[in-house]
N, C-alpha and C positions, 0 to 999 in steps of 0.2 A: 939671266932669265929673258925667256922671250914672248913674242906674242903669239897667244893661241887662240886668238877670238875667232879667225875664220874656220878652223878647224874643229872648234867646240860650239858649235851654234844651238841654241833650243830647237826641242821640236815642238814648234808651236801648236800642230794639231792636237797634242795632248792635252791642251787648254782650250775649254770652250767659250772663254771670257772673248773681252771686245779684241778684234784684230787692229782696231785704231792704235792701241798703245804700242809703239815700238819699241820693244826691250832691246833689239839688238844695238838701234841707235843710242838709247840711254845708256848701255854698256859701255859704248865708245868715250862717253864723258867720264869714265872712272879710269883712269891710268892704271892703278893696283890690281884691276879685274883681269889684266893681260898678264901679270906674273906666273909663274911657275912655283910650286911648292915640292920639294922632294921629287923632282922631276916631272909633278902631276901639273895641270892645269888648278890655278887656287878656284876652290869654292867656298865662297866667304858666307858662312850661314852664323853668324855669331853679331846680327846687327842690333841685337837688345843690349850689348854690353857696348859696342860703338858703331857707328855707321862709317862706311868708307865717303871720300871726299872727292865730289867732283873738280875736274880741271879748272874751272870758274872760281873755286874757293881758293884751290893752291896757289893759283896766279894771284889772285887779290892780295893774298899774304905777301907773297914774294914783291909784288909792285909798291906795296906799302913800304917794306924795309929798303926799297932799291931807290924810289923815288920820292916819297911823302914822309919818312921816317920823322917824327918830332912829337913833344907832348903836345896835348890838347889842352885848351881852355886858359893857357896861361901866356901865351906869346902872342905878340903881334906881327912877328914876320910872316913870310909866304909860306914856309914849310907847316909852321904851327897851326896858322889858319885852315892849310888844306887838309891837315890831319885832323884838325876839330870837325870841319865840314862832312869829312868821310866820315869818321866817328859819330856824330850826330845825324848823318843821314840815314847811317844802319839803325839807329833807335827808332827814327821815323817809320822804315821799313818794317821792323818789327811790330810797332804799334798798328799798322795797316795788316799785317799778317794776323795778328790776335784780334784786331778790331777793339783796340783800346780806345776811351775817349779821347787821351791826349799823351804826346810822348813824355809825359811827366810821370805816368803810370809806370812806365818802364824802367826798371833799376838793373844796370850790368851786374852781375856777380861771377863768381867763378864756376857756378852750376846749381843743380837745381839743390844740392844739399846745401850749399851756401845760403841760398834763398830760403828754405824751410828753418834754417837755425837763425837766420836775420829775423823771420817772424816770430819764431819761440821767443826770443829773447828782445827783440824792440815792440814787438805788440803784447806778447805773452806775459812777460814779467811786470809789466805795470798794470794787467788786468786779471789776473789769475792769482787766487790764494789759497789758504786752509779749506779744505774740503770742496774745492772745485773740482770741475772734470774736463779732462782733453778727451775726445772721442775719436779713435783712427780704426781701421778694420784688421781683420786676420790675416789680410794678403799684402801687408805693406814691406817695402823695401826698408831695410835699416836705417835709411836716410830719414824715413819718415817715421822712426819708432825711437832712436836715440835723443835726438832733439826734444823731443815731448816728456822723456823719460827724465831727461836733465832739467827740465822745467819744473817738472812734479818734484824733484828732488830739491830744487829751489826755493818751491813754493807752498808746499805740504798740498798740493793737489794730486788727482789720482787719475790715472790712466784705464779709458774703458775700450773694451775692443768688439767691434761688429763681427760675428761669427760669420763661418761661410758654410755651404753644403759640400758633399764629396764632387761636385761636379766643378767646383772652384767660384762658385756665386755667392754674393754676399746675400744673407738674409733680411730683407727690408722689413718683415716684420719685427723682427729682434730690433732691428736698426730704430725704427719708431719707439720701441719701449727704452731704448736707451738714451735719447734726446729729450732730457729732461730740466728742470729748472737750474740744475748745477752746473750743466754742460757750459762751458767757455768758447769752445772751439771745436768744429769738426775738419780732421785733415785726412785726406782720402786720396789714396792713388787712382789715378783716370784709369789706368791699361796696366796691368800687372805683368811686370817683368818676369815672372817666373810660371806664370799659368797662361798669360794672354788674354785673361778674362777682360773684356771693356765693360766696365762699371756702369749702372744708371746714374750717372753724376747729376743729371739734370733734375730728377725726381728728389734725388738725395739733398741737393741743395734747396729745392723749392722746401722740402719739408723743413729742414734746418731754418731757413729764415723765415717760417710761418712761426717758429718758436724763440726768433732772436738770436738765433746762435749763428756767426759768421762761419766761413768756410774757405777752407785752403784745398788746392788741389795740387797735388804731384802729377805733373803732366810731363813728365819726362818721357815716358814710353808712347804717350798719345799722339805728340807733335810727328812724328814720321809717318805716322797711318792715318790720321783723322785730322780735319778741318776745326780748329777751336776758334770760337767764338765768345770772348768773355763777357762782352755785354749780353749777348743771347743766353749764356749760362747764369748770368748774374752773379757769378764769382766773387768773392772779396780778394782772393789772393791766388796766384798762379806760378807754379814753379818749372821752368824747362831748364834743359842743358844743351848748348850747342851741339856736342857732339854725337846726340842722338837723332841729329835733323840734318846731317851731312853736313854740319859746320866744324870749326876746330875745338879742340878739347880747351879746358881752361876759360872757358865763357858761358854763360849762363844767363839767365834773367828772371827776376821776380816782377812780375805784375802785382799791383795793388791798388785799389780804389783810392783816388786821390785823397777823400777826407780821411780814410783810415791813415794812409800814409804820413799826411799831414798831422796828425795826432800821435803818430810814435816818435819815440826817442831814436837818436842816431845808433848803429850798431856797433860800429868803429869810428874813431877819431883821428884826424890826422888833415892832411892837406886836401883841397878842392869841397869838402865837405861843410867848410865855415864860411860865413859872411864877415866875422871880424875876431881877432883874439888880442885878448890883454892876458896879463897875469891873474887878473881878479876875473875875468869872466869871457865866457866864449859865446857868440851868436851863429846860429846855423845856417846854412845855404838853403835855397828855395830847391824843390823837387827836380829832377830826381838826385839832384849832387848831394842832398844830405847825408844819401846812404852810399856815396861812393867814394869813400876815404883813398886817397893814394893815387899813383899813377895807374891808370885802368889797363887792360887787356887789350889796346888801342887794334892792333893787327886781328886777335880774336873777334872784337864785334864787327870790325868791316867784314871779316870771312863769315861772319853768322848772317849779317846781312845779304850777302852775295847766296848763301845756302838758301836761306827762305825764299829769294827770289827766284832761285833754281826750282824748288819746290812748287812755288806758285805758276811757275810757268807750267810744268807737268800738269797741274791741276789735281785736286784730291778726288773728285770724282773718277779718275783715270786710276789713281793709284790704289784707293779702295777697291775697285771692281777688279784690278790685275791683281792685286794682293790677296783678296779674297779668292780668286780661282786657285793661286799657289798654295794657298791654306787648306783648300778642299783637296787638291790632288795630293799636296802631303800628307794631310790626315788619312786619307784613303790608302796611300803604299805604305804608310808605316803600319795601318792597321791590318794589313796582310800579311805583316811576319808575327807569328802566333806567340813568339817571346817578349815581344815588344807591348809594354803598358804604357799607353798616354797618360799622363797626369795633367789634369785640367781640362774639362770638356764642357765649358762654358756655352750656352746658345749664342751668346755675343763674344767674340773672339777677335782679337788683332792675329797677325801672321806669325806667331810664337807656339812652338811645339815642343812641351817638354816630355820627356819618356824615360823608361827605366826600363833593362833588360834582367831579368830575374838571376841572381847568382853573378852578376858582373858588376863590378865597381865602376861609375861613370868616368872615372879617371882612367880608366883601360880603355873604356870605349872611346874617349875622345883622343887618346895617343894612338891607337889602332886607326881611327879616321883621319887623323893628322897624316900619316905615312901615305893615305890617298890623296893628301891635297884637301881633305875636305875639315874646315874651320868651324867647329861648334862650341858651345861653352860647357863646361862640366864643373858642379859644385852646388854650393845651396843657394848661388845666385843672390848674395847677401839678404837673403829671407829665410831665415833659418826657422822661425817659427812655422812657416809654411811647409817646410821639409818635415817639421815635427807632426804637424798635423796629418801628413800623408803617411808618416811612420817609416821615412828614409833619411838617409843622411843626406843624400843629394841626388840632383837628376842630368840627364844629358839635355842639353836644349839648342834646338835648330829654330833660330828665330830669321825670317825673311824680309826683306826689301824688295822695291819695285825693280831693282835691276836683277834680281834672281830668276832662275828659270826652271821649268820642269827638268831639263835636262840634268839640273844639278840635284834636284830631289832624286832623280834616279840613280846619280852617283852616290848620293848618301844612302838609299837604300843597299845599294851593291854593297858598300863599304860595311854597313852592319851586318850584313850577309857575312862578310870577311870576320868580324868580332865573332860572330857565332860558331864559324869552323875552329878558330881559335881557342876557344872555351869550351866548345863541344867535344 
């Protein structure tokens, strides 16, 4: 597989956005973007599933295993001290990235899914009982549905759902009616992985708090696109996945307000989450270690720290502006194909475009696009209730990142025309 970067550069004049953003330079930071697939340049439009990794992240993981590899927190020797400092240094980076008050509010987990499960079991089981209600939305990822269903089965609580309209926007008037005296928690997605909708979470948090209801945000899809300030949002819990924000897989973060985390029981038991153990009694470690049982994903945490450094250096002002131009260009280009139906047309969207071609299954779309080197996601996107709402079994989804280009969107459009030729 060869480097096709110079042969396939974007046509910058197709975008009316800021020329200060040097997408060509950014692309050179991501080695995989120089690969070829089926003899074609790789056009990677599956960023909502997982983002690609810059060279700095890849090298940080290699460097850890080559020269720093040791367990953390437990050793007095040089390697252990070095690994511990790198690991805890990443925690502090993520604290700054989210603007948390303290690094003790940053809990390392495997990903957003584990973070939500942790809150459901450690916070929810002690506070939710028969007749209580957990409030989520109609556009949630399965990871923000199933843990709450399990909690409801365990406690006798019920799950309430905020409805949405045909454009994929939550009905805030209905949300207002649903937040009542029995509501014990609101857990809502910040950015929809299946529709791209950016929910008005500031307003939702404010309303929930005015009625004494704590809020959890699933911010996995928000992190690569938007600046997230947990103090400004005043959110109680927030979940993110490293691999969605240009970091490694198998690492994520739960942010929680310190007073809430202090009041919660541990999610798992084992090493490093204890202060002392006897056969009669165990006392637990301080935050954040109370929720980090066992040897953590040290290399993953270090890589995630480097990833947030990388994103911060680019800056979310530039990222949002450039991705906004890409989304506008992609939406316009796809809308010109009569057979394309875009699913999810919220006024506030991240750079995600889900679509259907009448009479053609999304899996067939994805297979033919793959032969052209275009990687998109097809299926229900772990959001089957969303598919049911729109009356489709699945959609095709092109999800964009700041390393994508107008040329790649043109290639997507050309490949869709190839799909239509095959099936028409």
